[in-house]
C-alpha positions in Angstrom: -4.7 0.5 40.7 -7.2 3.2 39.4 -6.0 5.5 36.7 -8.0 8.7 36.0 -11.7 9.1 36.9 -15.1 8.8 35.2 -14.9 11.1 32.2 -11.3 11.5 32.1 -9.2 10.8 29.0 -6.1 8.6 29.7 -3.3 8.4 27.3 -1.0 5.4 27.5 2.3 5.5 25.8 3.7 2.0 25.1 1.8 -1.4 25.2 -1.1 -2.0 27.5 -0.7 -5.6 28.9 -2.6 -8.1 30.9 -0.5 -10.6 32.6 2.3 -10.1 30.2 0.4 -10.3 27.0 -0.5 -7.3 24.8 -4.3 -6.1 25.2 -6.4 -5.5 22.1 -5.7 -6.7 18.5 -6.3 -6.0 14.9 -8.6 -8.9 14.2 -6.5 -9.9 11.2 -6.2 -11.8 9.1 -9.4 -10.8 7.6 -11.2 -11.2 4.2 -14.3 -10.2 2.4 -15.0 -11.5 -1.0 -18.0 -11.3 -3.3 -19.7 -12.7 -6.4 -20.8 -9.8 -8.4 -23.0 -11.6 -10.9 -25.3 -14.5 -10.3 -23.7 -17.9 -10.1 -26.1 -20.6 -11.4 -26.8 -23.2 -8.8 -28.4 -26.4 -10.0 -31.4 -27.7 -8.1 -31.1 -30.5 -5.5 -27.3 -30.4 -5.6 -24.5 -29.1 -3.5 -22.4 -26.6 -5.3 -19.0 -24.7 -4.4 -19.6 -21.0 -4.5 -17.2 -18.9 -6.5 -16.0 -15.3 -5.9 -14.7 -12.9 -8.4 -14.1 -9.9 -6.3 -11.8 -9.3 -3.3 -13.2 -6.4 -1.2 -10.2 -7.0 1.1 -7.7 -9.6 2.0 -5.4 -8.3 4.7 -2.8 -11.1 4.5 -3.2 -12.2 0.9 -4.5 -15.6 2.1 -7.6 -15.8 -0.3 -7.1 -17.3 -3.8 -9.0 -19.6 -6.2 -12.2 -19.4 -4.2 -10.3 -20.8 -1.0 -9.1 -19.1 2.1 -5.9 -20.8 3.3 -5.5 -19.8 7.1 -2.1 -18.4 8.1 -2.8 -17.9 11.7 -4.2 -20.4 14.3 -7.2 -19.1 16.2 -10.9 -18.7 16.4 -12.6 -17.0 13.5 -16.0 -15.5 12.9 -17.5 -16.0 9.4 -20.4 -14.2 7.9 -22.2 -15.6 4.7 -24.7 -13.6 2.6 -26.7 -15.2 -0.1 -29.0 -13.2 -2.6 -31.4 -14.6 -5.2 -34.0 -13.3 -7.5 -36.7 -15.9 -7.7 -39.9 -16.2 -9.7 -41.4 -18.6 -7.0 -40.8 -20.3 -3.8 -37.5 -22.2 -3.2 -38.3 -24.8 -0.6 -34.8 -24.9 1.0 -31.6 -22.8 0.7 -28.7 -24.0 2.8 -25.2 -22.4 2.9 -22.3 -24.4 4.3 -18.8 -23.7 5.2 -16.2 -26.3 4.6 -12.9 -26.8 6.4 -10.3 -28.8 4.6 -13.0 -30.3 2.3 -15.4 -31.3 5.0 -18.7 -29.5 6.0 -18.6 -27.7 9.3 -22.3 -27.5 9.3 -24.9 -25.1 8.0 -24.4 -21.2 8.1 -27.7 -20.4 6.6 -30.8 -22.5 6.4 -33.9 -21.0 4.9 -37.3 -22.7 4.2 -39.7 -21.1 1.8 -37.2 -18.7 0.3 -39.2 -16.1 -1.7 -42.6 -15.9 -3.1 -43.6 -14.5 -6.6 -41.0 -12.4 -8.2 -38.7 -11.2 -5.3 -35.1 -10.7 -4.5 -34.3 -12.5 -1.3 -31.2 -11.8 0.8 -30.2 -13.8 3.9 -27.3 -13.7 6.2 -25.6 -16.3 8.6 -22.7 -16.4 11.0 -20.4 -19.3 12.3 -17.3 -19.5 14.4 -14.8 -22.0 13.8 -11.3 -22.9 15.5 -8.7 -23.0 12.7 -5.1 -24.1 12.6 -2.6 -22.5 10.1 -2.8 -24.3 6.8 -6.6 -25.1 7.0 -8.7 -24.2 3.9 -12.2 -22.7 3.9 -14.5 -22.9 1.0 -18.3 -22.2 0.7 -21.0 -24.5 -0.7 -24.8 -24.1 -1.0 -27.8 -26.2 -1.8 -31.2 -25.0 -3.2 -34.2 -27.0 -4.4 -36.3 -24.8 -6.5 -36.8 -27.2 -9.2 -34.5 -25.5 -11.7 -31.3 -23.6 -11.7 -31.4 -20.3 -9.7 -28.6 -17.6 -9.8 -27.2 -16.5 -6.6 -24.8 -13.7 -5.6 -22.9 -14.2 -2.5 -20.4 -12.5 0.2 -18.2 -14.2 2.4 -16.4 -12.3 5.1 -14.4 -13.7 7.9 -11.8 -12.5 10.6 -9.6 -13.6 13.4 -11.4 -13.3 16.8 -8.6 -14.6 19.1 -5.5 -16.6 19.0 
């Protein structure tokens, strides 16, 4: 069945369905949290990142630096790491942990910065999650001394 023609506007009253299931979605639950001031990360150690600002948390599932998933499905995560460095960091690695176990690298940077510079890097990861799973974020750096990082974690449901 064809409804309308190219360029037409078609209004649908009710629910558009595909094989009995509603089409479209809200991509929730969704969160975005940030660390507004630098968190000191020790050299050559994997450290859990902490967050002090909820930009949004659609379903109230983020608390104490942990997202406890309420809806089973596939999720997309975005991690942003920013540092002001006075030299070159050999490696910076950002990880997402599910239920206390690493799900692999989200960000891996070699030769992070040079001289006095602010460096910002982004990474993405998709995960299949079950209601009750917990998500936390860790990072590693090997500058030779502590470095302060800010970070933003965002995530949302892609599909159930």
